[in-house]
C-alpha positions as CSV (number, residue, x, y, z in Angstrom):
1,M,82.2,117.3,104.0
2,G,85.1,116.3,105.4
3,Y,88.1,113.4,105.2
4,D,86.2,110.2,103.7
5,P,88.8,107.2,103.7
6,T,86.9,105.6,101.2
7,I,87.0,108.4,99.0
8,C,90.6,108.7,99.5
9,K,91.0,104.8,99.1
10,Q,89.2,105.4,95.4
11,K,91.6,108.5,94.3
12,L,94.4,106.5,95.1
13,E,94.3,103.5,93.3
14,A,93.0,105.3,90.2
15,I,96.6,105.9,89.6
16,P,97.3,103.8,91.4
17,L,99.8,104.7,94.6
18,V,99.9,102.1,96.8
19,P,99.7,100.4,99.6
20,I,97.1,103.1,100.9
21,C,97.5,103.2,105.2
22,E,94.3,102.6,106.1
23,V,93.7,99.1,104.3
24,I,97.2,97.4,105.7
25,K,95.9,94.9,108.1
26,N,96.0,95.8,111.7
27,P,94.0,95.4,114.9
28,A,94.3,98.9,115.7
29,L,93.4,100.7,112.4
30,Y,95.3,103.4,111.1
31,H,93.8,106.7,110.7
32,C,95.3,109.4,108.2
33,A,93.0,112.5,109.2
34,D,95.1,112.0,112.7
35,L,98.2,112.0,110.7
36,Q,97.2,115.4,109.4
37,Q,96.3,116.8,112.6
38,I,99.5,115.5,115.1
39,S,101.8,115.9,112.8
40,P,103.5,119.4,111.7
41,V,105.4,117.7,109.2
42,I,102.1,116.3,107.3
43,H,100.4,119.3,108.3
44,S,102.9,121.7,106.7
45,F,102.7,119.8,103.9
46,C,99.2,119.3,103.2
47,G,99.3,123.0,103.7
48,Q,101.1,123.8,100.7
49,Q,99.3,121.1,98.3
50,Q,96.2,123.6,98.3
51,T,94.5,120.4,97.2
52,Y,91.3,118.0,98.2
53,Y,92.6,114.6,98.8
54,A,96.3,115.6,97.2
55,P,98.3,112.3,98.0
56,V,100.8,112.3,100.9
57,Q,103.2,109.6,102.5
58,A,103.5,108.4,105.9
59,L,106.2,106.1,106.9
60,L,104.8,102.8,109.1
61,C,107.3,99.6,110.4
62,M,105.8,97.0,108.3
63,N,106.1,92.7,108.3
64,H,106.3,91.3,104.5
65,D,105.2,88.5,103.2
66,G,107.9,86.2,101.0
67,Q,106.8,88.7,97.6
68,G,107.7,91.3,99.5
69,N,104.5,92.8,99.7
70,P,103.3,94.4,103.4
71,T,101.0,92.3,105.5
72,E,100.8,94.5,109.0
73,W,102.6,97.4,110.7
74,V,103.3,97.9,114.2
75,Y,103.4,101.7,115.9
76,I,106.9,102.5,116.7
77,P,108.0,106.4,118.2
78,P,108.5,108.4,114.9
79,D,112.2,109.0,116.5
80,K,113.1,105.2,116.9
81,I,111.4,104.4,113.1
82,A,114.4,102.7,111.5
83,T,116.8,101.3,114.5
84,Q,113.6,99.1,116.2
85,C,111.9,97.9,112.8
86,F,115.0,96.8,111.6
87,S,115.7,94.9,115.1
88,R,112.1,93.1,114.8
89,G,113.6,90.6,112.0
90,P,114.5,90.3,108.2
91,T,111.3,90.7,107.1
92,W,110.5,93.8,108.9
93,Y,111.2,97.5,107.3
94,P,110.2,100.9,107.0
95,E,108.0,101.7,104.5
96,N,105.9,104.7,102.8
97,C,101.9,104.1,102.5
98,Y,99.4,106.5,101.0
99,C,97.2,108.9,102.8
100,C,95.3,111.7,101.4
101,C,95.6,115.2,103.0
102,S,92.2,116.0,104.8
103,C,89.4,119.0,104.1
104,F,86.5,119.9,105.4
105,A,83.4,121.1,103.4
106,Y,81.5,123.6,104.1
107,D,78.3,125.7,103.1
108,T,74.6,126.1,103.3
109,M,71.2,126.4,105.0
110,I,70.1,123.4,107.3
111,A,66.6,122.9,108.6
112,V,67.1,122.8,112.3
113,P,63.6,122.9,114.9
114,G,61.7,126.2,113.8
115,G,63.4,127.0,110.7
116,A,67.3,126.8,109.2
117,E,70.9,127.8,110.3
118,P,73.9,128.3,108.2
119,I,75.6,125.2,108.7
120,Q,78.7,126.8,110.2
121,F,76.8,127.9,112.9
122,I,75.6,124.5,114.1
123,P,77.6,123.1,116.9
124,Q,78.2,119.6,118.6
125,G,75.5,119.1,120.9
126,S,72.8,121.0,118.8
127,E,69.6,120.1,116.7
128,V,69.0,120.0,113.1
129,L,65.9,118.5,111.5
130,T,67.0,114.7,110.1
131,A,64.5,112.5,108.3
132,A,63.1,109.1,108.8
133,V,61.5,107.5,105.2
134,K,58.3,106.3,105.4
135,G,56.9,103.1,103.4
136,S,58.7,102.6,99.7
137,G,58.0,104.4,95.9
138,A,58.2,108.0,95.8
139,P,59.6,109.4,99.1
140,R,57.2,110.7,102.4
141,F,59.0,111.9,105.7
142,D,58.7,112.2,109.4
143,W,60.7,114.9,110.6
144,A,62.0,115.1,113.8
145,A,64.8,117.1,115.6
146,T,68.2,115.0,115.9
147,T,70.9,115.5,118.3
148,V,74.4,117.1,115.9
149,T,77.2,114.9,117.0
150,F,79.7,115.7,114.7
151,S,80.1,119.4,113.7
152,A,83.7,120.8,112.1
153,G,85.1,123.3,109.5
154,V,87.7,126.2,108.7
155,A,85.9,129.9,107.9
156,G,87.6,130.3,104.3
157,G,90.5,128.9,101.8
158,D,90.5,127.4,98.6
159,N,88.3,124.3,98.1
160,P,89.1,122.9,94.3
161,F,86.8,120.2,92.4
162,M,83.5,121.2,94.1
163,V,80.4,121.3,92.5
164,Y,77.1,123.8,91.9
165,I,74.0,122.3,91.8
166,G,71.4,124.9,90.6
167,H,67.7,123.8,90.8
168,D,64.1,124.9,91.2
169,L,64.6,126.4,94.7
170,G,67.7,127.9,94.8
171,D,71.4,126.9,94.3
172,M,74.6,125.7,96.4
173,I,77.7,124.0,96.6
174,C,78.5,120.8,97.5
175,T,81.5,118.7,97.2
176,P,81.7,115.8,94.8
177,D,80.5,112.9,96.9
178,Q,77.5,114.5,98.7
179,V,74.7,112.2,98.7
180,F,71.3,113.9,97.4
181,M,68.0,111.9,97.6
182,L,66.3,112.1,94.0
183,A,62.6,111.8,93.8
184,S,62.5,108.2,93.4
185,G,63.0,108.0,96.8
186,K,67.1,106.2,95.5
187,L,70.2,108.2,96.8
188,M,72.7,109.7,94.1
189,T,76.2,111.7,94.6
190,A,76.7,115.0,93.5
191,N,79.6,114.2,90.7
192,K,77.1,112.1,88.6
193,L,74.0,114.4,89.1
194,A,72.4,115.9,85.4
195,P,70.0,118.4,84.5
196,G,67.0,116.8,84.2
197,D,67.2,114.8,87.4
198,K,64.6,115.4,90.2
199,L,65.8,116.2,93.7
200,V,63.3,115.9,96.4
201,D,62.3,118.7,99.0
202,K,61.1,117.9,102.6
203,D,57.3,117.2,101.4
204,G,58.2,114.8,99.0
205,K,57.5,116.7,96.1
206,A,59.8,116.8,93.0
207,V,62.8,119.6,92.6
208,V,63.9,119.7,89.3
209,L,67.8,120.1,88.6
210,H,68.7,122.7,86.5
211,T,72.2,122.9,86.0
212,V,74.9,121.0,87.7
213,S,79.1,122.4,86.8
214,I,82.6,122.0,88.7
215,G,85.0,124.7,89.8
216,D,87.1,126.1,92.6
217,Y,85.3,127.7,95.8
218,K,87.3,130.1,97.5
219,G,85.3,131.1,101.3
220,G,83.9,128.5,104.2
221,V,84.0,125.2,104.5
222,H,82.0,123.0,106.9
223,H,80.3,119.2,107.4
224,I,77.5,117.9,110.2
225,G,76.8,114.4,111.4
226,T,73.9,113.3,113.2
227,A,72.7,110.1,115.2
228,G,75.8,109.0,116.0
229,R,77.6,105.9,114.9
230,F,76.2,104.4,111.3
231,H,74.6,101.1,111.1
232,G,73.8,101.1,107.5
233,E,70.3,103.0,108.0
234,I,69.9,106.0,106.0
235,D,67.1,106.6,108.6
236,G,68.3,109.7,111.0
237,H,70.9,110.7,108.4
238,L,69.1,112.9,106.2
239,I,68.6,116.6,106.4
240,L,67.0,119.6,104.6
241,T,69.6,121.7,103.0
242,S,68.8,124.5,100.5
243,G,65.2,123.0,100.1
244,V,66.1,119.5,99.3
245,V,66.9,115.8,101.0
246,A,70.1,115.4,101.4
247,G,72.8,113.4,103.2
248,D,74.6,113.9,106.5
249,Y,78.2,113.7,107.1
250,M,77.9,110.2,108.4
251,L,76.1,108.8,105.4
252,Q,78.6,110.7,103.1
253,M,81.2,108.3,104.4
254,H,79.7,105.5,104.5
255,F,77.8,105.6,101.1
256,D,79.7,103.2,99.1
257,S,78.8,100.6,102.2
258,I,75.1,100.8,102.0
259,D,72.8,98.7,100.2
260,D,72.6,99.3,96.7
261,S,69.3,99.0,96.8
262,L,69.2,102.1,98.5
263,K,70.9,103.6,95.9
264,A,69.3,105.1,92.4
265,P,69.9,101.4,90.0
266,D,72.4,103.2,87.0
267,H,74.4,105.1,89.8
268,D,77.7,102.9,89.4
269,D,77.3,103.2,85.4
270,R,76.6,107.0,85.4
271,P,79.9,109.1,84.3
272,E,81.4,111.4,86.7
273,I,81.0,115.1,85.5
274,G,84.5,116.2,84.4
275,T,85.0,113.0,82.3
276,P,84.6,112.6,78.3
277,K,81.9,110.2,78.9
278,Y,79.7,112.9,81.2
279,A,80.4,115.5,78.5
280,S,79.4,112.9,75.3
281,A,76.5,112.3,76.9
282,R,75.3,115.5,78.0
283,K,76.2,117.0,74.6
284,S,72.8,118.7,74.2
285,L,73.0,120.3,77.7
286,K,76.3,122.1,77.7
287,E,76.9,125.5,76.9
288,A,78.6,126.9,74.0
289,S,81.1,128.4,76.1
290,A,84.0,126.9,77.5
291,R,82.6,126.6,80.8
292,V,82.6,123.0,82.3
293,L,78.9,123.4,83.2
294,F,75.8,121.7,81.7
295,T,72.1,123.0,81.6
296,H,68.9,123.4,80.4
297,S,67.9,126.6,81.8
298,A,68.0,130.2,80.4
299,G,68.4,131.6,84.2
300,A,71.6,129.6,84.4
301,P,74.7,132.0,85.9
302,K,76.1,133.6,82.8
303,A,79.4,134.8,84.3
304,N,82.3,133.0,84.6
305,Q,82.1,132.7,88.5
306,V,79.5,133.7,91.2
307,Q,79.3,135.2,94.2
308,M,77.6,132.8,96.9
309,Q,76.6,134.1,100.6
310,S,80.1,132.5,102.0
311,G,82.4,132.6,98.9
312,K,83.1,132.5,95.7
313,F,82.8,130.1,92.5
314,K,84.6,129.9,89.9
315,F,83.8,127.5,87.0
316,Y,86.3,125.5,85.2
317,T,86.6,126.2,81.5
318,A,87.2,123.5,78.6
319,G,88.7,125.5,76.4
320,G,92.5,125.3,77.0
321,V,95.4,127.3,76.6
322,N,96.2,128.9,73.1
323,L,99.0,126.8,71.5
324,G,101.4,128.2,69.0
325,L,100.7,128.0,65.4
326,T,103.5,125.7,64.7
327,V,103.4,122.4,67.5
328,A,104.9,119.8,67.7
329,S,103.1,116.9,70.2
330,L,103.6,113.7,71.3
331,L,101.0,112.6,69.9
332,S,99.1,112.6,66.3
333,E,95.9,114.5,66.5
334,A,93.9,110.9,65.4
335,Q,96.1,108.7,67.8
336,A,95.0,111.5,70.7
337,Q,91.6,110.9,69.6
338,D,91.7,107.0,69.4
339,L,93.3,107.1,73.1
340,L,90.2,109.9,74.5
341,Q,88.3,107.0,73.1
342,N,89.5,103.7,74.1
343,A,91.4,104.6,77.4
344,E,89.6,105.8,80.4
345,Q,90.0,108.9,82.5
346,I,90.1,109.6,85.7
347,P,87.6,112.6,87.1
348,L,88.7,115.9,87.7
349,S,87.7,115.6,90.8
350,N,90.6,113.6,91.5
351,P,93.6,115.9,91.8
352,I,96.5,113.0,92.6
353,P,97.4,113.4,89.0
354,K,97.7,117.2,89.1
355,T,100.0,116.9,92.1
356,E,102.3,114.6,90.1
357,I,102.5,116.9,87.5
358,A,103.7,119.7,89.5
359,S,106.4,117.1,91.1
360,I,107.6,116.7,87.3
361,F,107.7,120.0,86.5
362,A,109.8,121.5,89.8
363,V,112.4,118.1,88.7
364,L,112.4,119.5,85.2
365,S,112.7,123.2,85.6
366,G,115.7,122.2,87.4
367,F,117.8,120.7,84.6
368,Y,115.9,122.4,82.1
369,P,115.1,126.3,83.3
370,G,114.6,128.3,80.2
371,Y,111.3,125.9,79.4
372,V,107.7,127.8,80.3
373,F,105.6,124.1,82.1
374,F,102.1,124.2,81.9
375,L,99.7,121.6,82.8
376,D,96.2,122.6,80.4
377,W,94.3,120.4,83.3
378,Y,90.9,120.7,82.0
379,R,91.8,120.2,77.9
380,M,90.5,116.4,77.4
381,E,92.3,115.2,74.9
382,P,95.2,113.2,76.1
383,N,98.7,114.7,75.0
384,V,102.1,116.9,75.1
385,Y,102.5,119.7,72.9
386,A,105.6,121.9,71.9
387,F,106.1,125.5,70.9
388,E,107.9,128.5,70.9
389,E,106.1,131.8,71.4
390,Y,107.4,135.2,72.2
391,G,111.1,133.6,72.3
392,R,110.1,131.4,74.9
393,K,110.0,128.0,74.6
394,F,106.8,126.3,76.5
395,I,105.8,122.9,77.1
396,V,101.6,122.4,77.8
397,V,100.9,118.7,79.1
398,T,96.7,118.0,78.7
399,G,94.6,117.0,81.6
400,G,93.7,114.1,79.1
401,L,96.8,112.5,79.4
402,A,97.6,113.2,83.2
403,R,94.8,111.7,84.1
404,T,95.0,108.8,81.5
405,I,94.5,105.8,83.8
406,G,97.7,103.9,83.2
407,M,100.1,106.6,82.9
408,S,101.8,107.5,86.4
409,Y,104.6,109.1,87.9
410,E,107.1,107.5,85.5
411,G,105.4,107.5,82.5
412,L,104.3,110.9,82.7
413,A,107.6,112.1,83.4
414,L,108.8,111.0,79.9
415,A,106.0,112.1,78.4
416,V,106.8,115.7,79.3
417,A,110.5,114.7,78.6
418,H,109.4,114.2,75.1
419,G,108.2,117.8,74.5
420,V,111.6,118.8,76.1
421,A,113.4,116.7,73.3
422,R,111.3,117.8,70.6
423,F,113.9,121.2,71.1
424,I,117.0,119.8,71.9
425,G,117.3,116.0,71.0
426,I,119.8,114.7,68.3
427,P,118.6,114.9,64.7
428,P,116.6,114.1,62.7
429,K,114.1,117.3,62.7
430,D,110.8,117.4,60.9
431,S,109.9,119.9,58.3
432,N,109.2,122.6,61.3
433,G,112.3,122.3,62.7
434,F,111.5,120.4,66.1
435,V,113.3,117.2,66.7
436,G,111.9,114.4,64.9
437,T,109.1,112.6,66.9
438,G,110.6,109.1,67.2
439,A,114.3,110.7,67.8
440,A,112.9,112.6,70.6
441,D,111.8,109.2,72.1
442,Y,115.2,108.2,71.8
443,F,116.6,111.1,74.1
444,A,113.9,111.3,76.3
445,F,114.2,107.9,77.4
446,G,118.5,107.9,76.6
447,V,119.2,111.4,78.3
448,I,117.1,112.8,80.0
449,S,116.0,109.9,82.1
450,R,119.4,109.4,83.1
451,A,119.6,113.0,83.8
452,I,116.7,113.4,86.3
453,W,116.5,109.7,87.8
454,Y,120.5,109.4,88.9
455,G,122.4,106.0,89.8
456,N,120.2,103.6,90.8
457,S,116.9,104.8,90.9
458,W,117.3,105.0,86.8
459,L,116.1,102.1,85.4
460,K,113.5,101.7,88.5
461,S,111.9,104.4,87.2
462,A,112.8,104.6,83.4
463,M,111.8,100.9,83.1
464,P,108.3,101.6,84.7
465,A,107.6,104.6,82.4
466,F,108.5,102.6,79.4
467,Q,105.7,99.7,80.3
468,Q,103.3,102.8,81.4
469,I,103.6,104.3,78.0
470,N,103.8,100.9,76.0
471,A,100.5,100.1,78.1
472,V,98.8,103.5,76.9
473,F,99.6,103.1,73.4
474,S,98.3,99.6,72.9
475,K,95.0,101.6,73.3
476,I,95.6,103.2,70.0
477,G,94.1,101.9,66.9
478,A,95.9,100.3,64.5
479,G,95.5,102.8,61.6
480,A,96.5,105.8,63.7
481,A,99.0,103.5,65.4
482,A,100.6,103.0,61.7
483,G,102.0,106.4,61.5
484,D,102.6,108.2,58.1
485,P,105.0,105.9,55.9
486,N,105.6,109.2,53.7
487,D,107.3,110.5,57.0
488,P,108.9,108.7,59.1
489,I,110.8,111.7,60.8
490,G,107.8,113.2,62.1
491,S,105.1,110.4,62.0
492,P,106.9,107.1,62.4
493,S,104.7,104.4,63.7
494,I,104.0,103.6,67.2
495,A,106.0,100.4,67.1
496,C,109.0,102.2,65.6
497,R,108.5,104.3,68.5
498,L,108.5,101.9,71.1
499,G,111.7,100.7,69.9
500,A,113.2,104.2,70.0
501,M,112.3,104.4,73.5
502,Q,114.1,100.7,74.4
503,S,117.0,101.6,72.2
504,G,117.6,104.7,74.0
505,L,117.6,103.0,77.7
506,A,119.5,100.9,75.8
507,A,121.7,103.4,74.6
508,G,121.4,101.7,71.2
509,A,121.2,103.8,68.1
510,L,118.2,105.8,66.8
511,P,116.1,103.0,64.6
512,A,116.4,104.2,60.7
513,C,112.7,103.5,60.9
514,A,112.4,107.1,63.1
515,G,115.2,108.8,61.1
516,G,118.5,107.0,62.3
517,P,121.0,106.2,60.3
518,P,121.4,102.7,58.6
519,P,122.7,100.4,60.7
520,V,126.2,99.7,61.3
521,L,126.6,96.2,59.9
522,I,129.5,93.7,60.5
523,G,131.4,92.8,57.5
524,L,134.5,90.4,57.4
525,Q,137.3,92.6,56.3
526,D,140.3,89.7,56.3
527,A,140.9,86.3,57.0
528,E,145.3,85.9,58.3
529,P,146.3,82.1,58.9
530,E,148.1,81.2,61.9
531,K,149.3,79.2,64.0
532,G,146.1,76.1,65.1
533,G,143.5,78.4,63.0
534,V,142.8,82.0,61.3
535,A,142.3,85.7,62.4
536,L,139.6,86.9,61.2
537,T,139.4,90.9,60.7
538,L,136.0,92.4,61.5
539,S,134.5,96.1,60.5
540,I,133.1,96.1,64.2
541,A,133.5,94.1,67.1
542,P,130.9,91.9,68.0
543,T,128.9,90.7,71.4
544,P,131.2,88.8,73.6
545,D,129.1,86.0,73.4
546,G,128.8,86.2,69.8
547,A,132.7,86.4,69.3
548,V,132.9,82.9,71.3
549,N,129.9,81.2,69.4
550,T,131.9,78.5,67.3
551,A,129.0,78.3,65.2
552,N,128.9,81.7,64.2
553,F,132.0,80.7,62.1
554,T,131.9,78.2,59.1
555,F,134.5,77.8,56.0
556,S,134.5,75.8,53.3
557,P,135.9,73.5,52.6
558,N,134.2,72.1,55.9
559,V,136.2,72.8,59.1
560,K,135.6,71.3,62.3
561,V,136.0,74.7,64.6
562,T,137.1,74.1,67.9
563,A,137.3,77.1,69.5
564,A,136.7,80.9,68.8
565,Q,138.5,83.8,70.9
566,P,138.5,88.0,70.6
567,D,141.7,89.2,70.4
568,P,142.6,90.6,74.2
569,A,143.5,94.2,72.7
570,K,141.2,94.2,69.6
571,N,138.2,92.8,70.2
572,F,137.5,92.9,65.9
573,I,139.4,90.2,65.7
574,I,138.5,86.6,66.6
575,H,140.8,83.8,66.7
576,V,139.1,80.8,65.2
577,S,140.8,77.5,65.9
578,G,140.5,74.0,63.9
579,N,141.8,71.2,61.8
580,F,142.9,73.5,58.9
581,A,144.8,71.4,56.5
582,A,148.2,72.3,55.4
583,K,148.3,74.7,52.0
584,T,144.9,74.6,51.6
585,K,142.2,77.8,50.2
586,Y,139.2,78.3,52.4
587,T,136.7,80.8,52.1
588,A,135.4,81.6,55.9
589,T,132.0,83.0,56.2
590,I,130.6,85.0,59.3
591,Q,126.8,84.7,60.4
592,N,124.2,85.4,63.4
593,L,126.7,88.1,65.2
594,M,125.6,91.3,66.4
595,T,126.6,94.4,67.1
596,M,126.7,96.0,70.9
597,V,123.7,98.2,69.3
598,G,121.8,95.3,68.1
599,D,122.7,95.4,64.7
600,G,123.9,92.3,62.3
601,V,126.1,91.0,59.7
602,D,126.3,92.7,56.1
603,P,125.6,90.4,53.7
604,A,127.3,91.5,51.3
605,H,130.5,91.2,52.9
606,N,130.2,88.3,55.3
607,T,133.4,86.6,53.3
608,A,136.9,86.1,53.1
609,T,139.4,83.8,51.3
610,F,142.7,82.7,52.8
611,T,145.8,79.8,52.1
612,T,147.0,78.2,54.8
613,S,151.0,77.8,54.8
């Protein structure tokens, strides 16, 4: 199939990357497919991505409401986008929105009057056979010649996230959102099909589906559409491909908008292939090998790739990289399993997290060139692993973490940074010689975030990173989140780790619960009477607001304190004024003071005595 704005919108919203260009209100709709075709910049960028539906930014002149949300856009020539946009008024300014890189699907034999033709040889204006459904219940068809109104494709290339389907009449390769008709007469997309489902042939007979898999396809891609504009009716948009009834390009584009009665009743509830839920629901069908392939047929492909008439299909594998014998991880095994069960993952067919991780690796590699960064895309458990082998330091990010809903670019960046920090962060270290878990969190947020996000961009990125990680960590159950109280360095609680991240952001100390040193508390070292009051010497300076708060300084016998002021040269000395009596012995007490890193008053050293003159 070709570029489908509905599919693009779904993939971008799942991350999320918003606003989406094609949903911004405007009388003349923005067409992302046109952008790729006419812009050398976008065309070149998408060519580098090599990924179906990879995100790409467009720049538009947008108007905004009182909350700064884009409401509409106007066309301005690219070479005047800034000057003319700003001139429209204070609510108008250039802003990026998101499109998807478009690609075309191309594949198989299509029924035409008098026989069948490969899809790539069917030009616009030629005829194919299309069906009209007769009656209700089990499908019966009237087949007729219909003019092809759209035909486009390319002769070869890399096409990731394609679906391999094997059935009683043969096999085929299609895109995840290819529409098929089931033997019930209802419609289902390829990414939700499962072995045992029954498709239907041209005579309405059931065709048993025995194999479903996902993988990369190297070969020609193409798509066709029939019957002109789509008006909600499927008649005239059903074609015969590899012996089974499927939807044409127009039906694929408009599948989400067709009446629900035309879809399989469980279509929306079915998990997509490539997700943990799909694998869990098909445990009895999955092959023992590491391939992401589900079958109940002894005749299913045995090799890791198959040669088709128009190209080669390589099955995705679910095994994963071989981790070192000694590994440090972002999450414990129990925590990762909790997230796998409690958090949602977007499907493998959505490539956007893959492009985010690639960008993160590029940035971190520039700052930390001695590390090998690797994305284990098909590993389902959400985690980051750090280990050393053959004298090289490896950081492995699982696809399960990259695809976890709620983790976006910022959160993923500092999750990867946690892996780096396992090698270079501050002590303490765990029993395997890695920087402790909480200390790595602290270093990632406190040091690495400041390195990779410079200047004003730092907090605008670091704070969303914390919010994303906090939201995802909240899905870990109480038992796993508690950590191991006997191993605070290697397995602190989630609450402690979140505190370490925040302390790193605020340039505070590593919390003691994560192996940090005991807090440096404020002690009252001396009290020296002076004209009009007393000078209190503290062991460490308090925060300025605490230093001037008269309620934080009490005396026995009681004194009405009228002012408190830190010494301009030595801010650990506080000058306290009040109605002190002459020749009287007093006991001064400090309370509620805080250091700049959030530590309080030492209760064992919070008093001092002095005698006025």
